[in-house]
C-alpha atoms as one frame of an Amber mdcrd trajectory, in Angstrom:
protein
  27.121 -23.615   7.294  27.490 -20.333   5.669  24.569 -18.243   4.295  24.734
 -15.260   1.656  23.109 -12.068   3.142  23.269  -8.396   2.020  23.089  -5.623
   3.855  19.199  -3.829   4.613  18.546  -1.839   1.350  16.009   0.174  -0.048
  14.589   4.008  -0.833  11.107   3.906  -0.458  10.002   6.416   2.143   7.004
   9.101   2.470   7.614  11.962   1.279   7.016  15.210   3.484   4.482  17.487
   2.046   0.773  17.921   2.097   0.137  15.686  -0.647  -2.118  12.620  -0.437
  -0.726   9.474  -0.421  -1.726   5.582  -1.124   1.131   2.943   0.272   0.100
  -0.098  -2.039   1.569  -3.419  -1.044   1.341  -6.693  -2.250   2.693 -10.025
  -0.616   5.592  -9.583   1.270   5.714  -5.813  -0.111   3.831  -5.278   2.769
   6.917  -4.506   4.996   8.582  -1.470   3.939   5.220   0.333   3.339   4.706
  -0.497   7.511   7.454   1.721   8.330   5.875   4.578   6.445   2.942   3.914
   8.097   5.160   4.089  11.375   6.486   6.834  10.612   3.169   8.676   9.850
   2.074   8.169  13.380   5.374   9.036  15.353   5.662  12.017  12.901   2.163
  13.567  13.638   1.443  13.845   9.475  -1.840  14.504   9.070  -2.131  14.301
   5.289  -4.597  11.839   4.366  -2.909   8.052   3.342  -4.359   5.216   2.038
  -3.389   1.944   2.643  -3.624  -1.071   0.356  -2.574  -4.348   0.938  -3.289
  -7.240  -1.400  -2.990 -10.921  -0.204  -3.953 -14.089  -1.448  -6.464 -14.627
   1.782  -6.099 -14.483   5.659  -3.638 -17.378   5.913  -0.835 -15.310   3.837
  -1.700 -11.587   5.093   1.874 -10.969   6.933   1.691  -8.204   9.506  -2.186
  -8.234   9.690  -2.470  -7.338  13.280   0.353  -4.835  12.857  -0.792  -2.740
  10.229  -3.987  -2.622  11.890  -2.554  -1.394  14.790  -0.900   1.224  13.109
  -3.415   2.332  10.964  -5.600   3.326  14.291  -2.541   5.183  15.765  -2.377
   7.265  12.650  -3.837  10.377  12.238  -5.112  10.261   8.771  -4.692   7.013
   7.393  -7.103   4.427   6.119  -6.273   0.749   5.520  -8.476  -1.299   2.651
  -6.901  -5.131   2.571  -7.963  -6.662  -1.170  -7.953 -10.841  -0.890  -7.601
 -12.372  -4.261  -8.764 -15.515  -3.170 -10.577 -15.172  -0.139 -11.368 -18.324
   2.078 -14.865 -18.546   3.762 -13.355 -18.452   7.036 -12.353 -15.080   5.927
 -15.015 -13.498   5.739 -16.201 -15.134   8.934 -14.043 -12.158  10.596 -14.229
 -10.229   8.070 -10.322  -9.648   7.587 -10.270  -7.867   4.346 -12.406  -5.328
   2.504 -12.520  -6.246  -1.055 -12.268  -9.595  -3.116 -10.187  -9.331  -5.782
  -7.090  -7.077  -6.931  -7.192  -3.448  -6.539  -7.697  -1.567 -10.306  -5.879
   1.711 -10.591  -9.070   3.432 -10.599 -10.201   2.039  -7.864  -7.435   3.168
  -6.178  -7.829   6.736  -7.133 -11.530   6.543  -5.927 -10.233   5.290  -2.255
  -7.892   8.113  -2.441 -10.184  10.446  -3.161 -12.806   9.390  -0.698  -9.680
   9.597   1.550  -9.647  13.392   0.828 -13.563  13.850   0.969 -13.267  14.639
  -2.626 -10.639  17.832  -2.566  -7.934  18.169  -4.636  -7.251  16.495  -7.718
  -7.959  12.714  -8.090  -4.760  12.035  -9.522  -2.390  14.608  -7.396  -1.189
  11.993  -5.205   1.609  10.569  -3.866   2.133   6.308  -5.394   3.861   4.192
  -3.532   4.311   0.652  -4.903   5.855  -2.164  -3.163   5.382  -5.479  -4.176
   6.198  -8.604  -6.559   7.308  -6.800 -10.139   4.603  -7.853 -12.371   2.083
  -6.474  -9.908   4.069  -2.564  -9.571   4.325  -3.082 -13.536   0.765  -3.389
 -14.076  -0.329  -0.773 -11.113   1.998   1.618 -12.370   0.787   1.172 -15.836
  -2.777   1.901 -14.861  -2.128   5.186 -12.789  -0.276   6.525 -15.370  -3.348
   5.512 -17.925  -5.519   7.286 -15.106  -3.278  10.461 -15.035  -1.219  10.455
 -12.170   2.434  11.662 -13.514   4.911   9.381 -13.401   7.020  10.924 -10.625
   4.229  10.615  -8.121   4.521   6.727  -8.955   7.649   5.458  -6.525   8.260
   1.685  -5.832  10.199  -0.630  -4.750  10.845  -4.173  -6.070  10.287  -6.914
  -3.024  10.837 -10.281  -3.711  14.540 -12.388  -4.472  16.782 -11.157  -7.427
  15.850 -12.535 -11.194
């Protein structure tokens, strides 16, 4: 059987610099963001980085252990897991931090918390990876909150339409 495949592609990489970062992924969009976290630990990057991941529940949370392990290794990164529909058993081990989906203002609050309240709340580089509707809603909401569009980077993750 023949399988049609393409070479790996994507340009979503954490830009160097001191500005805080927010890595925001949903579903399988976690894959590119994990590699960005790997880069943080290896490069000794000390800027505050907030990693936010949205999954349906614990059964639909790819790379959960790997992300937690890499966040612990990174110097100044924090992890915030949102389950849109957590199961009762997800609460037992407290596999997630928030029920529901993150709102753009909530994301900016997490960044402000990670920076200790220093700097402008909207002066952040945001990297979105996930389904197109999720990314579009986050981008629109972040821009409405005052984040400059050139500070919002995205990588669509999923089947091509």
